[in-house]
C-alpha positions, 0 to 999 in steps of 0.5 A, spaced: 655 169 240 663 168 241 667 168 235 673 164 233 679 169 234 684 168 229 690 164 232 697 165 229 703 160 232 710 162 231 716 158 233 719 163 239 718 170 242 723 173 237 719 171 231 712 173 234 716 180 235 718 180 228 711 178 225 707 184 230 712 189 228 712 188 221 704 188 222 705 195 225 710 198 220 705 196 214 699 199 218 703 205 219 705 205 211 698 205 210 695 210 215 701 214 217 696 218 222 695 211 225 692 211 232 696 205 236 694 202 243 700 200 247 702 195 252 707 195 257 710 189 261 715 183 259 712 181 253 712 187 249 719 188 250 722 184 244 716 188 240 719 195 242 726 193 240 724 191 233 720 197 232 726 201 234 730 197 229 725 198 223 724 206 225 731 207 224 732 203 218 726 207 215 721 201 215 716 204 220 715 211 221 712 214 227 712 222 225 704 222 224 702 217 229 698 217 235 699 213 241 695 211 248 698 207 253 693 202 256 694 203 264 699 206 269 700 205 276 697 210 281 701 214 286 708 215 283 710 220 279 711 220 271 718 220 272 719 214 277 723 209 273 717 204 275 712 208 272 709 205 265 711 212 262 718 211 264 718 204 261 715 207 254 720 212 254 726 208 255 724 202 250 720 206 245 719 213 245 726 216 246 728 212 240 723 213 234 721 219 231 714 221 234 711 228 236 711 228 243 704 231 243 701 225 240 704 220 246 698 219 251 699 217 258 694 216 264 696 220 269 697 216 276 698 222 280 692 225 278 688 227 284 681 225 281 682 218 278 675 218 276 676 225 272 682 222 269 679 216 266 674 221 263 679 225 260 683 219 257 676 217 254 675 224 251 682 224 248 681 217 245 675 220 242 678 226 240 683 222 236 678 218 232 678 212 236 684 207 236 686 203 230 690 198 232 690 196 240 696 191 242 695 187 248 699 182 253 695 177 257 697 176 265 698 169 267 691 170 271 688 172 264 688 180 265 688 185 259 690 192 261 689 192 268 682 189 268 683 184 273 679 177 274 673 179 278 665 179 279 664 184 274 668 188 269 668 196 268 667 198 261 671 205 261 678 207 264 677 206 271 681 205 278 683 198 279 686 194 285 691 190 283 691 182 285 697 180 288 699 176 282 699 182 278 704 186 283 709 180 283 709 180 275 711 187 276 716 187 281 722 187 277 720 195 275 721 196 283 727 193 285 724 186 285 720 187 291 712 186 290 710 190 296 713 196 292 709 195 287 703 200 287 696 197 290 692 201 285 692 203 277 688 206 272 686 202 266 682 202 260 676 198 261 673 193 257 669 197 253 675 202 251 678 196 249 672 193 245 672 200 241 679 199 238 678 197 230 683 192 230 686 188 236 692 183 237 693 180 243 700 177 244 702 171 249 709 168 249 712 163 254 709 157 257 707 160 263 702 163 259 699 157 256 694 155 261 690 162 260 691 162 253 688 155 253 682 158 257 682 164 252 681 160 246 677 155 248 674 156 254 667 160 256 667 167 257 667 169 264 669 175 268 674 171 272 678 171 265 677 178 262 681 176 256 676 171 254 671 177 252 676 178 246 672 172 243 666 177 242 671 182 238 670 182 231 677 183 229 682 180 234 688 176 232 692 172 238 699 171 236 703 166 240 709 162 240 709 155 241 711 155 248 704 159 250 700 155 245 702 148 247 695 147 251 691 148 244 
């Protein structure tokens, strides 16, 4: 039976970033060995800026934390500026005190995508599972790279990206959607559901239609984020623009 997710509506994207960064900092103080699941894309940029600020002033400590990123493009090396590994290094990991051995990424250059997905699942299990997973949401309702489809994969898997998703990531590839890899590796919906706590963040009016469906619509594989209605500990954190249809 669907649960009513907790919804927080804040004035703007900066306020969302401050609220979520404070929550992460609180979780790190309560559990210095916290296992975090982290997203990429435009939405979390302000969050990472705020986390870097909190880390530098001593409010957030990452020294014993472990991280797992949600997804990665297939077919480009980790050093490619468009890779999500490069994105995370630029925007967070190069600026905080975290043990590099505790940072986990999917390998988009792995010769066997299925084996790489299994490796990642085992690494998450070995770490004790994800304590706090932060998600964005695509304009088509995807979370991670779990795209709208007739069925959703449970575990970390290879996925073919929709044209809309490639357009959304074009900025990482010189603005050219055709330069965005056509495939990616992503945590599956079961992997996401195994996280003990989930926060989904959406900002800007472009996200308002999918946020409305996420909160009020039916659960459907055509809007993968809608399955979060079934998670027992999920918060949806919005700015006013993203919440305008609620």
